[in-house]
N, C-alpha and C positions, 0 to 999 in steps of 0.2 A: 760655746763649743766651736772649735775651729771648723771652717768650711772648706770642703774640697770641691773642685769643679772637674767634670768629665765630659767628653764628647760621646754622645750616644748615637749609634746608628740604628734607627728604629726599624728600617727595612732597607733592602737594596734599591738603588736607583735614585736616592735623594741625598742631599748634603747631611752631614752630621749636625746634631743639636747640642749646644753646651748647656749642661744643667748642674745645679748645685746640690750638694748633699753633705750632711755632717761627716766630719772625719772621725773614723772609729777611735775610741779611746784606748783600746787594747790591741795587741798584736799577738799572733800565734808564735809559739817558741821558735820555729824555724824560719820566721819571716822577718823582713826589715821594711820600714817605711821610708820612702825616698821623696824629698822635695825635688821635682824634676827641673833641671836647668836646660835640657836639650832633648828634643824628640827627633828621631830620624825616620824618614819615610821608606817603605818597602813596597814593591809591586803588589804583594798580597793585600796590603791595606787598600790600595786603589781598586783592586779587583773585587774585594769583598764589599766595598762601598757600592759598586755598580752591578754586581752579579750575585744572585742568590745560588748558593751551593747546597746540596742535600745534607751535608754534615755540619752546616752552620745554622744556628738558631738565632733569630733576631727577637728583641733588640739586644745589642751588645756594644761593648766599647772596643774599638779597633786600636791598633798600635802595638808594636813589638819592641822597639829599640828606645831605651831611655838612658840618660846620664844625669846625675844630680848629687845631692848631699843627704846623708842618712839623718833622719829626725827621730826614729824610734827603732830599737833593736830588741828582738825576741830573746828569750833566755838561752835557747840553744844557739842562736846566731851570734851571741855575744862572744863566743870563742873565736870568731873570725872578724867581727866588725864592732865599731863603736860609733856613737853619735858624733856627727861632724865629718865622717869619712866621705871623701869624694868617690863615687862608684859609678860603674856602668852596668846595665843589667838587661836581661831578656824577659819580656812579659808576653805571654801567649794570648793575644787579643785582649789586652787590658791596659795598654800603654798610654793612651791619650788622656791623661789626667794631670792635674797639678801635683797631687801626691799619689804615689803608687806603692802598693804593697808587693814585694818581691820575695820569692823563695831565695833564701840566702845562698844556695848552691849555684844559682844562675846569676850571680853578681860577683863583681871583683873591684878592687880599688883601682882608681885611675892613676897611672904613673904621673909624677909631677910635671913631666915634660909635655903632657897632652892636655888640651882644652876639653871642656864638656862636649863641644861640637865634634872634635876629633874622636873622642871615645864612643860617641853615640852611633858611629857607623858600623860598629862591630857585632853587637849581640846576635841578631838573627842570622846574619851572614856566616859568622864563624861557627855558630851552633849547628846550623843546617849543613854546611859544608863538612864540618868535622864528623858528623854522624854518617854522612854519605861516603866519605873517604875511608874512615877508620872503623866504623861500626861493623861488628862481626856478621851481621845480616846484610851488609851492603858490600863495599869493595874490600873491606878488611885489610887495609894497608898498614904497614908498621907505623907506629906513632911518630910524630915529628920530634926533632931534637935540636937543641942549640948547637951541638957539636957534629951535626950531620956532615959538614964539610970535611971534618977530620976522619970520620968513620967511612965516608963514601956511601954511595947507594948500591942497589943490587942490579943495576943495569936496565931496569924496566922503565918503560914509558907509561904515561897516562894521557888520555884525551879529556880535556875540559872544554866542553862546548859552551860558548858564551863567556869567554874569559874576561871581557871588559865590564861585565855586569858586577853588581855589588857582591853577590855570592861568588861569582867566578874569580874576582880579584883576591878573595881570601882563599879560595880553593887552590889557586896557583901557588900562593905563598906556602900554604900548608903542605901541599904535595912536594914542593921543592925541599922543604925542611924535613920531609920524610925520606928524601934521597932519590926521588923519581925525576926522570926527564919529562918535562911538561910540554905537551903539544896542545895548542888551543885554537879556537876560532873566535873571530871578532870582525868588525868592519875594518877596512884597510887603514882608515885614519887612526885606529887604536893600536896598530902594531907596535909602535914605540912604547906606548903605555904598558901593554901586557909584558913586553920584554923587560921593561924597567922593574917589574915586580917578580920576575923569575921565569917567564915562559921561554922555552928554548926555540920553539918554532910556532909561528902564527899563520893561520890561513883565513882568507876572506870568506866569510859565510855567505856573501852575496854572489860569489863566483858560481857559475853553473857547473863547474867541475870540482867543487869543494869536497864532495864526498869521496870521489876517486882520488883526489890529491891527498886527503887525510889518510885514507886507507893505505896508499902507497908509502906514506911516511911511517905509519905504525908498523907495517909489515916489512920494511926495508931490512936487508941484510939479516933476515931471520930474527929480527928484533922481537922482544917479548913485551906486550902491552898488558898492564895490570887491570885495564878496564876503562870504562867511559863514565864520566860524570857530566850530566846535562845540568849545568848551573842556570842557564837561561836559553830560551829559544824553543824551536819546534822539536818535539820528541821524535817525529818521523825521520828527520835528518840524522839524528844520532843512531836511530835504529838501522838506517840504511848502512851506516858505517859498520856496525856490528855484523850485519848480514853479509856485507861484501868482503869483510876481512877474512883472511885465512885462519884467524884466531877465533876462539869462542869467547867473545867479549861480553862480560856482564855490564849492564847499564843501570847506574843509580841515577834517578831522575827527579828534578824539582818540578817537572811538569808531567802529570799522569795521563794527559789526553793524547791518544793516538787516533787519527782520523778513522771514521767508521769504514771508509772505503780503502783503507790501507791493506796491501796484500798480506796474506797470512804469513809469508816468509819474513816480514818485518817484525813480527811479534816475538822478538828475541827475549832472552832472560833479562828481566828488568824489575826494579823495585822503586816505588815512589817514596820519597823522603817526606814524611809528614809526622808531626808530633803534637799531641794534645795535652801533655802533662810533663812535669819536670822529670819524672822517672825515666822517660824514654831517652833522655840525654845524659843519664848518669854514667853510662859506659865511656863517654868521651870527655868527662869533666876535667880529666888531667891534661887534656889538650886545650880546653877553653878557659873557664873561669877558675880552675883549680891548679893551673900549672903552666904549660908551654906558652900560651898566648901572653899571659901577664908577664912572664919572665922575658919573653922576646921583645915585648913592647918596652919594658924597662931598660933592656940592653940596647934598644934602638935598632934591632935587626929585623923587626917586623914593621912594615910600612902601613901608615894610615891610608888604606885603599879600599874603595875609591875615595878620593878626598871629599870632604863635606863642602856643599855649597849652601850657604845660609840664605834663606828667603827673607824678603824685606819685612813682612809682618811678623811681629813677635807674639808670644803667648799662644794659648790654645786657639785664639782667633786666626793664627797664621797657618794652622794645620790644613784647613781646607784649601787655602791658596797653594800650599806645597803639593797636596794631592792632585789638584788640577794641573799643576805644572808637570807632575810625574806622568799623568795620563797622556800628555802630549809627546812624551818620549825623552829619556835621559840616558846618556852614555858616559861611562867612565867617571861618574861623580855620584854623590848621594845627597839628596835634598834634606836639609836639616832646619828645624825651627827652634829658635832660642826662646826661653821663657821671658827674658827681659834684656 
């Protein structure tokens, strides 16, 4: 029987351990099995390795972003995929394996122009940012379109805090494709990068006046802001922007932690973006694995952002090296491990 290998996180605060197990001989109708060729690292992978959270149970297999080749197709998934297809997909804390079983709705074919490393940077970032931007319980923006330049936008702006992060890089592109004017924050050395992927204005989040500067930009000339998306960074800073703006700005946040000593006034209308099953992302599948993203990548109008940086060590053995590098800090790039 074929053998699969997985990285198990037995508890927080220790390195993962590679273990072998038989590869299942059957697959559920709506699932596909993928031989992974590239894994991409996310901050949540590093965080869950080091810090125990109340809604996470150990032991578990970490990892979210994969790209590879389909080896098995369920009966229902056969309408979309076939054995041998190159795909990228989103796995919720199950990705660091040689072979991974994916829900077919959270996977898509890789355009011929992209490598496995390129495609692996997208799954978590585009899934999370799409839900935050377009989900009806979040910012509820109009869906992105390939012809947004022709139809124009509605004149609104959006603030994406942490635009040079992996999630922020996708949020910027999605918001622009939805017709919004994008204001973002990042370090000063990333200004050119965020503007190259569609940001209209960038502010240095290390500046002591960044909150006031961003508020002035969002409120200028009676402008209308569609809301705030905290892609990365401290939620307190984004809350300050909402509090100080003349507008009633809803905050969708990838970081749910507000300091205990934060003033009550900062506790603005906010919603944490978090999903534990494929169903929560069904609302925005036409943006991600079922429509816009795949089409935009094929047309070459959506950039691989942030670009992948492949670590030296290959295979599952390279994952811990990549996580350790991620913990030291990464900006405007995404660490990727190749299988071989």
